[in-house]
BATI-377633 format. One line per field, with one value per atom (N, C-alpha, C, O): atom name; residue number from 1; x, y, z; residue in three letters. Coordinates in steps of 0.2 Angstrom, whole numbers, plus 5000, padded with zeros to 4 digits. Example, Ala and Ser with C-alpha at 12.3 -4.5 7.8 and 13.67 -1.06 7.14 Angstrom:
# residues 2
atom	(N|CA|C|O|N|CA|C|O)
seq	(1|1|1|1|2|2|2|2)
east	(5066|5062|5066|5071|5064|5068|5064|5067)
north	(4972|4978|4984|4983|4989|4995|5000|5006)
up	(5039|5039|5039|5042|5035|5036|5039|5040)
type	(ALA|ALA|ALA|ALA|SER|SER|SER|SER)
This chain:
# residues 72
atom	(N|CA|C|O|N|CA|C|O|N|CA|C|O|N|CA|C|O|N|CA|C|O|N|CA|C|O|N|CA|C|O|N|CA|C|O|N|CA|C|O|N|CA|C|O|N|CA|C|O|N|CA|C|O|N|CA|C|O|N|CA|C|O|N|CA|C|O|N|CA|C|O|N|CA|C|O|N|CA|C|O|N|CA|C|O|N|CA|C|O|N|CA|C|O|N|CA|C|O|N|CA|C|O|N|CA|C|O|N|CA|C|O|N|CA|C|O|N|CA|C|O|N|CA|C|O|N|CA|C|O|N|CA|C|O|N|CA|C|O|N|CA|C|O|N|CA|C|O|N|CA|C|O|N|CA|C|O|N|CA|C|O|N|CA|C|O|N|CA|C|O|N|CA|C|O|N|CA|C|O|N|CA|C|O|N|CA|C|O|N|CA|C|O|N|CA|C|O|N|CA|C|O|N|CA|C|O|N|CA|C|O|N|CA|C|O|N|CA|C|O|N|CA|C|O|N|CA|C|O|N|CA|C|O|N|CA|C|O|N|CA|C|O|N|CA|C|O|N|CA|C|O|N|CA|C|O|N|CA|C|O|N|CA|C|O|N|CA|C|O|N|CA|C|O|N|CA|C|O|N|CA|C|O|N|CA|C|O|N|CA|C|O|N|CA|C|O|N|CA|C|O|N|CA|C|O|N|CA|C|O|N|CA|C|O|N|CA|C|O|N|CA|C|O)
seq	(1|1|1|1|2|2|2|2|3|3|3|3|4|4|4|4|5|5|5|5|6|6|6|6|7|7|7|7|8|8|8|8|9|9|9|9|10|10|10|10|11|11|11|11|12|12|12|12|13|13|13|13|14|14|14|14|15|15|15|15|16|16|16|16|17|17|17|17|18|18|18|18|19|19|19|19|20|20|20|20|21|21|21|21|22|22|22|22|23|23|23|23|24|24|24|24|25|25|25|25|26|26|26|26|27|27|27|27|28|28|28|28|29|29|29|29|30|30|30|30|31|31|31|31|32|32|32|32|33|33|33|33|34|34|34|34|35|35|35|35|36|36|36|36|37|37|37|37|38|38|38|38|39|39|39|39|40|40|40|40|41|41|41|41|42|42|42|42|43|43|43|43|44|44|44|44|45|45|45|45|46|46|46|46|47|47|47|47|48|48|48|48|49|49|49|49|50|50|50|50|51|51|51|51|52|52|52|52|53|53|53|53|54|54|54|54|55|55|55|55|56|56|56|56|57|57|57|57|58|58|58|58|59|59|59|59|60|60|60|60|61|61|61|61|62|62|62|62|63|63|63|63|64|64|64|64|65|65|65|65|66|66|66|66|67|67|67|67|68|68|68|68|69|69|69|69|70|70|70|70|71|71|71|71|72|72|72|72)
east	(5571|5570|5574|5572|5579|5582|5578|5578|5573|5568|5564|5563|5562|5558|5563|5560|5569|5573|5574|5574|5575|5575|5569|5569|5563|5557|5556|5554|5559|5559|5563|5561|5569|5573|5570|5570|5567|5564|5558|5557|5554|5549|5551|5548|5556|5559|5562|5561|5565|5567|5562|5562|5556|5551|5547|5546|5547|5544|5548|5546|5555|5559|5558|5558|5557|5556|5549|5549|5544|5538|5539|5536|5543|5544|5548|5546|5552|5555|5550|5550|5545|5540|5536|5534|5534|5531|5534|5531|5541|5544|5544|5544|5545|5545|5538|5538|5533|5526|5525|5522|5527|5527|5530|5528|5536|5540|5536|5536|5533|5530|5524|5522|5520|5514|5516|5512|5521|5524|5525|5523|5528|5530|5523|5522|5519|5512|5508|5505|5509|5505|5508|5504|5515|5518|5515|5514|5515|5513|5506|5504|5502|5494|5493|5490|5497|5496|5499|5495|5504|5507|5502|5502|5498|5493|5486|5482|5485|5478|5473|5467|5476|5471|5472|5474|5471|5472|5468|5471|5462|5458|5461|5461|5463|5466|5473|5474|5476|5483|5481|5485|5476|5474|5473|5475|5470|5468|5475|5476|5479|5486|5490|5493|5489|5493|5490|5494|5483|5480|5483|5484|5484|5487|5494|5496|5498|5505|5505|5509|5500|5500|5498|5501|5494|5493|5499|5501|5502|5509|5514|5517|5514|5519|5517|5522|5511|5509|5510|5512|5508|5510|5517|5519|5521|5528|5531|5535|5528|5531|5529|5533|5523|5521|5525|5527|5526|5531|5538|5541|5540|5547|5547|5552|5542|5541|5541|5545|5538|5537|5544|5546|5547|5554|5559|5562|5559|5563|5562|5566|5555|5553|5556|5558|5555|5557|5564|5567|5568|5575|5578|5584|5574|5577|5575|5578|5571|5569|5575|5574)
north	(5591|5590|5584|5582|5581|5575|5570|5566|5568|5563|5564|5560|5571|5572|5571|5568|5572|5571|5564|5561|5560|5553|5550|5545|5552|5550|5552|5548|5558|5560|5555|5553|5553|5549|5542|5539|5539|5533|5533|5528|5538|5539|5539|5536|5543|5544|5537|5535|5533|5527|5522|5518|5522|5518|5520|5515|5526|5528|5527|5525|5527|5525|5517|5516|5513|5506|5505|5501|5509|5509|5511|5509|5516|5519|5513|5513|5510|5504|5499|5496|5498|5493|5496|5492|5502|5505|5504|5503|5505|5504|5497|5495|5492|5485|5483|5479|5486|5484|5487|5484|5493|5496|5492|5491|5490|5486|5479|5477|5476|5470|5471|5467|5476|5478|5480|5478|5483|5485|5478|5478|5473|5467|5464|5461|5463|5460|5464|5461|5470|5474|5473|5472|5472|5471|5464|5463|5459|5452|5452|5449|5456|5456|5459|5457|5465|5468|5463|5463|5460|5455|5449|5446|5448|5442|5443|5440|5449|5451|5453|5452|5455|5457|5464|5466|5468|5475|5479|5483|5477|5480|5480|5484|5474|5472|5476|5479|5476|5480|5487|5491|5490|5497|5498|5504|5494|5494|5494|5498|5490|5490|5496|5498|5499|5506|5511|5515|5511|5515|5514|5519|5508|5506|5509|5511|5508|5511|5518|5521|5522|5529|5531|5536|5527|5528|5527|5531|5522|5520|5526|5528|5528|5534|5540|5543|5542|5548|5547|5552|5541|5540|5540|5542|5538|5537|5544|5546|5549|5556|5559|5563|5558|5560|5558|5561|5551|5548|5551|5553|5552|5555|5562|5564|5566|5573|5573|5577|5568|5567|5565|5568|5561|5559|5565|5566|5568|5574|5579|5582|5581|5585|5583|5587|5576|5574|5574|5575|5572|5572|5579|5580|5585|5591|5594|5599|5591|5594|5592|5594)
up	(5598|5591|5588|5583|5592|5590|5588|5583|5592|5591|5585|5581|5583|5577|5571|5566|5572|5566|5565|5559|5570|5569|5567|5563|5569|5566|5558|5554|5557|5549|5545|5540|5548|5544|5544|5538|5549|5549|5544|5540|5544|5539|5532|5528|5531|5524|5522|5516|5526|5524|5523|5518|5526|5525|5518|5514|5517|5511|5505|5499|5506|5501|5499|5493|5504|5502|5499|5494|5501|5497|5490|5485|5489|5482|5478|5472|5481|5477|5475|5470|5480|5478|5472|5468|5472|5467|5460|5455|5460|5454|5452|5446|5457|5455|5452|5447|5455|5453|5446|5442|5445|5438|5433|5427|5434|5430|5428|5422|5433|5432|5428|5423|5429|5425|5418|5414|5417|5411|5407|5401|5410|5406|5405|5399|5409|5408|5402|5398|5402|5397|5390|5386|5390|5384|5381|5375|5386|5384|5382|5377|5386|5384|5377|5373|5376|5369|5363|5358|5365|5359|5358|5353|5363|5363|5362|5363|5359|5357|5363|5362|5368|5374|5375|5381|5370|5370|5376|5379|5377|5382|5389|5393|5390|5397|5397|5402|5392|5392|5393|5396|5390|5392|5399|5402|5402|5409|5413|5418|5411|5414|5413|5418|5408|5407|5411|5414|5413|5417|5424|5428|5426|5433|5433|5439|5428|5428|5429|5432|5426|5427|5434|5436|5437|5444|5448|5453|5447|5451|5449|5454|5443|5442|5446|5449|5446|5449|5457|5460|5460|5467|5468|5474|5464|5465|5465|5469|5461|5461|5468|5471|5471|5477|5483|5487|5482|5488|5487|5493|5481|5481|5484|5487|5482|5485|5493|5496|5496|5503|5506|5511|5503|5505|5505|5510|5500|5499|5505|5508|5506|5511|5518|5522|5519|5526|5527|5532|5521|5522|5523|5525|5521|5522|5529|5530|5532|5539|5544|5550)
type	(UNK|UNK|UNK|UNK|UNK|UNK|UNK|UNK|UNK|UNK|UNK|UNK|UNK|UNK|UNK|UNK|UNK|UNK|UNK|UNK|UNK|UNK|UNK|UNK|UNK|UNK|UNK|UNK|UNK|UNK|UNK|UNK|UNK|UNK|UNK|UNK|UNK|UNK|UNK|UNK|UNK|UNK|UNK|UNK|UNK|UNK|UNK|UNK|UNK|UNK|UNK|UNK|UNK|UNK|UNK|UNK|UNK|UNK|UNK|UNK|UNK|UNK|UNK|UNK|UNK|UNK|UNK|UNK|UNK|UNK|UNK|UNK|UNK|UNK|UNK|UNK|UNK|UNK|UNK|UNK|UNK|UNK|UNK|UNK|UNK|UNK|UNK|UNK|UNK|UNK|UNK|UNK|UNK|UNK|UNK|UNK|UNK|UNK|UNK|UNK|UNK|UNK|UNK|UNK|UNK|UNK|UNK|UNK|UNK|UNK|UNK|UNK|UNK|UNK|UNK|UNK|UNK|UNK|UNK|UNK|UNK|UNK|UNK|UNK|UNK|UNK|UNK|UNK|UNK|UNK|UNK|UNK|UNK|UNK|UNK|UNK|UNK|UNK|UNK|UNK|UNK|UNK|UNK|UNK|UNK|UNK|UNK|UNK|UNK|UNK|UNK|UNK|UNK|UNK|UNK|UNK|UNK|UNK|UNK|UNK|UNK|UNK|UNK|UNK|UNK|UNK|UNK|UNK|UNK|UNK|UNK|UNK|UNK|UNK|UNK|UNK|UNK|UNK|UNK|UNK|UNK|UNK|UNK|UNK|UNK|UNK|UNK|UNK|UNK|UNK|UNK|UNK|UNK|UNK|UNK|UNK|UNK|UNK|UNK|UNK|UNK|UNK|UNK|UNK|UNK|UNK|UNK|UNK|UNK|UNK|UNK|UNK|UNK|UNK|UNK|UNK|UNK|UNK|UNK|UNK|UNK|UNK|UNK|UNK|UNK|UNK|UNK|UNK|UNK|UNK|UNK|UNK|UNK|UNK|UNK|UNK|UNK|UNK|UNK|UNK|UNK|UNK|UNK|UNK|UNK|UNK|UNK|UNK|UNK|UNK|UNK|UNK|UNK|UNK|UNK|UNK|UNK|UNK|UNK|UNK|UNK|UNK|UNK|UNK|UNK|UNK|UNK|UNK|UNK|UNK|UNK|UNK|UNK|UNK|UNK|UNK|UNK|UNK|UNK|UNK|UNK|UNK|UNK|UNK|UNK|UNK|UNK|UNK)
């Protein structure tokens, strides 16, 4: 079982890095959305908000997976 535990830790660590990337991408999209809104490109800003919602939903799922792996 030790190998399985090591694999779970490695997987959780990799998912944690992916989660950090999700947050960084979300922050970047948020900044772009703000700029787009301020510069009269509302339709594009709305699309960016949709992308952020997807990132948020996926970040929640990744967080849940990390927690499950770390509990095993």
